[in-house]
C-alpha positions as CSV (number, residue, x, y, z in Angstrom):
1,M,136.5,60.1,110.0
2,K,136.5,56.4,110.2
3,A,134.3,54.8,112.8
4,F,136.2,53.5,115.9
5,Y,134.0,50.4,116.2
6,K,133.2,47.5,113.9
7,D,130.2,46.9,116.2
8,K,129.8,49.6,118.9
9,A,127.1,47.6,120.7
10,K,129.5,44.7,121.2
11,R,132.4,47.1,121.8
12,L,134.4,45.5,118.9
13,I,137.0,48.0,117.7
14,E,137.6,48.3,114.0
15,P,140.5,45.8,113.4
16,T,142.6,48.1,111.3
17,L,141.9,51.3,113.3
18,F,145.3,51.5,114.9
19,S,147.2,50.4,111.8
20,V,145.8,51.1,108.3
21,E,143.3,53.8,109.4
22,A,145.8,55.6,111.6
23,E,148.5,55.5,108.9
24,N,146.1,56.7,106.2
25,L,144.9,59.6,108.3
26,A,148.5,60.6,109.2
27,K,149.4,60.7,105.5
28,Q,146.3,62.7,104.7
29,I,146.8,65.3,107.4
30,A,150.5,65.5,106.8
31,Q,149.9,66.1,103.1
32,S,147.3,68.8,103.8
33,G,149.8,70.5,106.0
34,K,152.4,70.4,103.3
35,D,150.0,71.7,100.8
36,Q,149.1,74.7,103.0
37,R,152.6,75.6,104.2
38,G,153.2,75.9,107.9
39,K,150.0,74.1,109.0
40,N,149.7,70.9,111.0
41,K,153.1,71.2,112.5
42,R,154.0,68.3,114.8
43,T,154.3,70.6,117.8
44,Q,150.7,71.9,117.2
45,I,149.3,68.5,116.8
46,R,151.2,67.2,119.8
47,K,149.4,69.8,122.0
48,F,146.1,68.1,121.1
49,Y,147.5,64.7,121.7
50,D,148.9,65.7,125.1
51,E,145.5,67.1,126.0
52,V,143.7,63.9,125.1
53,L,146.3,61.9,127.1
54,R,145.8,64.2,130.1
55,L,142.0,63.8,130.0
56,H,142.4,60.1,129.5
57,L,144.7,59.8,132.5
58,L,142.3,61.8,134.7
59,T,139.5,59.4,133.9
60,K,141.7,56.3,134.4
61,S,142.8,57.5,137.8
62,D,139.2,58.3,138.8
63,P,136.5,56.7,136.6
64,S,133.8,58.5,138.6
65,S,135.1,61.8,137.2
66,W,133.7,61.1,133.7
67,D,130.8,63.5,134.1
68,T,133.2,66.2,135.1
69,I,135.7,65.5,132.3
70,Y,133.3,64.8,129.4
71,P,132.7,68.5,128.8
72,Y,136.4,69.1,128.4
73,V,136.6,66.2,125.9
74,N,134.0,68.1,123.9
75,M,135.9,71.3,124.3
76,L,138.7,69.8,122.1
77,V,136.5,70.7,119.1
78,A,136.5,74.4,120.2
79,K,140.3,74.3,120.6
80,A,140.7,72.8,117.2
81,A,138.4,75.5,115.8
82,Y,140.6,78.1,117.5
83,A,143.8,76.6,116.0
84,K,142.1,76.5,112.6
85,G,141.1,80.1,112.9
86,R,144.7,81.0,113.7
87,N,145.9,79.0,110.6
88,Y,147.8,76.5,112.7
89,V,145.9,73.5,111.4
90,T,144.0,72.4,108.3
91,D,140.3,71.5,107.8
92,E,141.5,67.9,107.7
93,F,142.9,68.0,111.2
94,M,139.8,69.9,112.4
95,D,137.6,67.2,110.9
96,F,139.7,64.5,112.6
97,I,139.2,66.0,116.0
98,K,135.5,66.8,115.5
99,G,134.8,63.4,114.0
100,S,136.6,61.6,116.8
101,V,135.0,63.6,119.6
102,E,131.5,63.0,118.1
103,Q,132.2,59.2,118.6
104,I,133.0,59.6,122.3
105,D,130.2,58.9,124.7
106,S,132.0,57.0,127.5
107,L,135.3,56.3,129.2
108,E,135.8,53.3,126.9
109,D,135.4,55.5,123.8
110,L,137.9,58.0,125.2
111,D,140.3,55.0,125.7
112,V,139.9,54.0,122.0
113,F,140.4,57.6,120.8
114,S,143.5,57.9,123.0
115,S,144.9,54.7,121.5
116,F,144.0,55.8,118.0
117,F,145.6,59.2,118.5
118,E,148.7,57.4,119.8
119,A,148.9,55.3,116.6
120,F,148.3,58.4,114.5
121,M,151.1,60.2,116.2
122,G,153.5,57.3,115.5
123,F,152.7,57.5,111.8
124,Y,152.7,61.3,111.7
125,K,156.3,61.2,112.8
126,I,157.1,59.5,109.4
127,Y,154.8,61.7,107.2
128,G,154.8,65.0,109.1
129,E,156.2,68.4,108.0
130,D,159.9,67.5,108.6
131,K,159.8,64.8,105.9
């Protein structure tokens, strides 16, 4: 998983994160789903995206809720593991979620992840299972 930041201490986001990196990841995850028939369907991945958006919106509406919401951000990994165990997603998607969640330590990190996932979803529409 590509690092979100070029310089985390300065909060400088990797310049190509929302373009090149999101597109490359979308291609990779789409291909792994095609190679393993029936996995990484857009509807399954959309559930994760919707959950990230929900958590992000909760923190935006009440920044003081971060300590309450942060455990649920970490729970995304368990949800991905469950989806992997049910053969809904591939190792590549699981690695994407796990690698992303490991980079989240603050509201700002969740904001970057949410934007990255949004960019990923845009590219996934092109490369996903229906194409």
